[in-house]
C-alpha angles and dihedrals in degrees: 000000000000109000115202112175118211092250089057097044120120133173092267097041092111135022112276092243095049109125115243100172137357145182135178096351095314120108137189116222132211089256090053090048092052091051094045092048088055091052093050092045091053093052095043092046092051091054093062095213121144099204126046128195109216120198112151119148091194103089094216095049088050092053091049091049099047097043093045092050092049092046088057090051091245127140116259116214112196113208129170089181116066099167114138094245091053095045091048087065097056110027132087136169092287094059127106130185135232103174142138089263129038116266129185094351094304118133123236121247087252089057092050093050094044108096090205092054104033119074120233111278132177108267119218107189095189119107109239107220119256118218103218092201096057099029107108129204119180120200121196138206116237094258091221093129100037141318115352113260118220123216110194116205132186115225090233093067092048092049090049089055092049088053090051092052092052092046090052102039106012091118090056093044097050115116097003135121123229127234121183130204091178131073115259091218090085124068098255094050092040092055101038101031102035118017097033098051092042094049095041095045094242114149111246123216104233099217130064114250099231105175132045089225089064092066092079090060096054093086092204116125096196109035130159105230117200102199144167125226088248091059093046091050087059090046088056089058097044122099114215123200089224132356104281097216143037100207114357124177106218124193124190130187141147096076141006114291110222110239093236089057091048090053092050091049090051090051094048102038102028101243137072114244117252106223125212119204115200146101142233090262097049107025113216115354105173144342141215145165101231093200086067105027134017094202130075130244115211118235109262097252095047124097107208125185135166115230128219091272091054096253125143112248117189132188119184145142087270092065122072097205108081088210088065130222127298108217128201091237121109120217146160132211115252100183138270091061093298130123136200122222116233105186134274127314088223089056093064111106135172119240114182089342092307121120110235128185110219087201091058091051089051093047092051091050091050090053086071113100088226099058129088098175139351142187130192122202134184113244132189132217125131083333136004119273140157131263123195129204113200130191109202121217122227092274090050093050090053093045095052101034107135093002114135112253093239089060092049089050090051092051093056093041088056090047091055093043088075089064109022139051114256094244092063100042109113114270096198128047135194123186112205140171092243141355111251110255135167126236090276090056093250115146114250096222094181089058090049090050088053088066088068098039107121130303094304098047094237114143114197107204099181142349135198127185127197112178107293094356131083133184120198131184111206147155127213107212124224091247093059113126086226086081095050115109094003122106093343095192094051122020115233130165105252123227093247090058092050090053091046094052092046092049094047095048091043089056093046098045106025102027096241124157118258093223116105124208098175142347115222141181095009118172128183112198102167136009119253115229127201116279096018114144106240138190114210114197117196129188122184119204100192095184094053092036093233135138115200118199137185129185116204138167109271094219103040104021090232109157120244102176145331145173149142127273119201109214130210115245112262 
């Protein structure tokens, strides 16, 4: 396998007919790539912007964008989220856009490469050199739970990691094509579904593989599949007419893959997933195949230790600070240079003065043959206690069909009693179709907590009041009685519930009466599903006796509904 890192690439680095990307029988060659890079460089250079937001779902367009920006010595900002509220947090006057849709008058990469859309520009087919030390790539969190957090990376650390992957698995990668189910805007997808195939000369499938059912149509007996645990969990539940592959190489990262899921994937696809443990801050830390071993083996160039508090500390060529990075993950050594993960340090809570690992509670629940997924959260009333949300698997749904909820609760309390003291066994239980997770398969614990928030399942995350105006961020959990009896085949928050929540919070925050005389000018633009993060804006006109309300998406600002309620005089 001939490894050519981006900083070493030149116009003649690969044969002109070497395939860079492909889809549906059409391929893009190295010669095409050289020409298209020149077109993007010309347009980016003419714009005179120093920072460029890159958000292209098409894998080829993304490669053209990121390499062209780095060749011009500009800063590449990788963003999966291009909603206005997110971008407002990270852009300034020196920022340009190369995205799937046009922003701020900037064309898309598709526009630039379309001869009918793009004006004639001088084409320089040479590859300007990239300095891996000064080339900057900035990754971002989604921003869904607060301000976006930026993670600057030098290209040199990323290239070092690509070299490590090839040194470790080059023999397995040789001669294969790469298919991604994860976005390349995050570090795992960027490394495995962008830099690695480009540097190793492996053709990259341009489109994301979104559904497990689509795997049968790939027609490739030996693919490299770059997957998330969430995707592989769906694979484990998918019935295929025949096994889609002969010898796939399956990677998984972004969260721990439960061993039962790994075994199901091996049975259905013909290969056990190879898991990568790491983070945006550290890059890859360790790897394992959980069908063979539960513990993790550090990558050869990593120095991993466990500090006195039990946290994983890693130093490597991928991390600038020579002292390394202290993670929030807890672990213990198990021998032969391997370690076992034991949850998160920020998931340790005290219940009746006893330290409890929420991760341990979840792990014990998932050891049940009836459980697909689980999440434990700390709750507060007169004293602190635990709540557990459980998603049953198919066997569990059959086992508990028609069983009273108190008896289901008792079953799982008895299951945990074999491992935990009675004082720390969850006091409240919710049984749901799925545990709320984000696109990176991380549990949305605030949304899980919303399942236990009061009798109506409404979790108010924050409030702000300014005179006669109030702004509330809230979530209505899937277990809310507001969803009972309404739209049974597809849960939606009914209008009467939206009025009720607005009236109750108006009374609490703005002192309005709860008595309604009339409802006027109501508009419903989009349905509200369980677990969606909402912003409720209230305005009280005391002279007119009106309360105006508007529900919008907390992350994008997209409007769900709004209207005006005329109140009776108190």
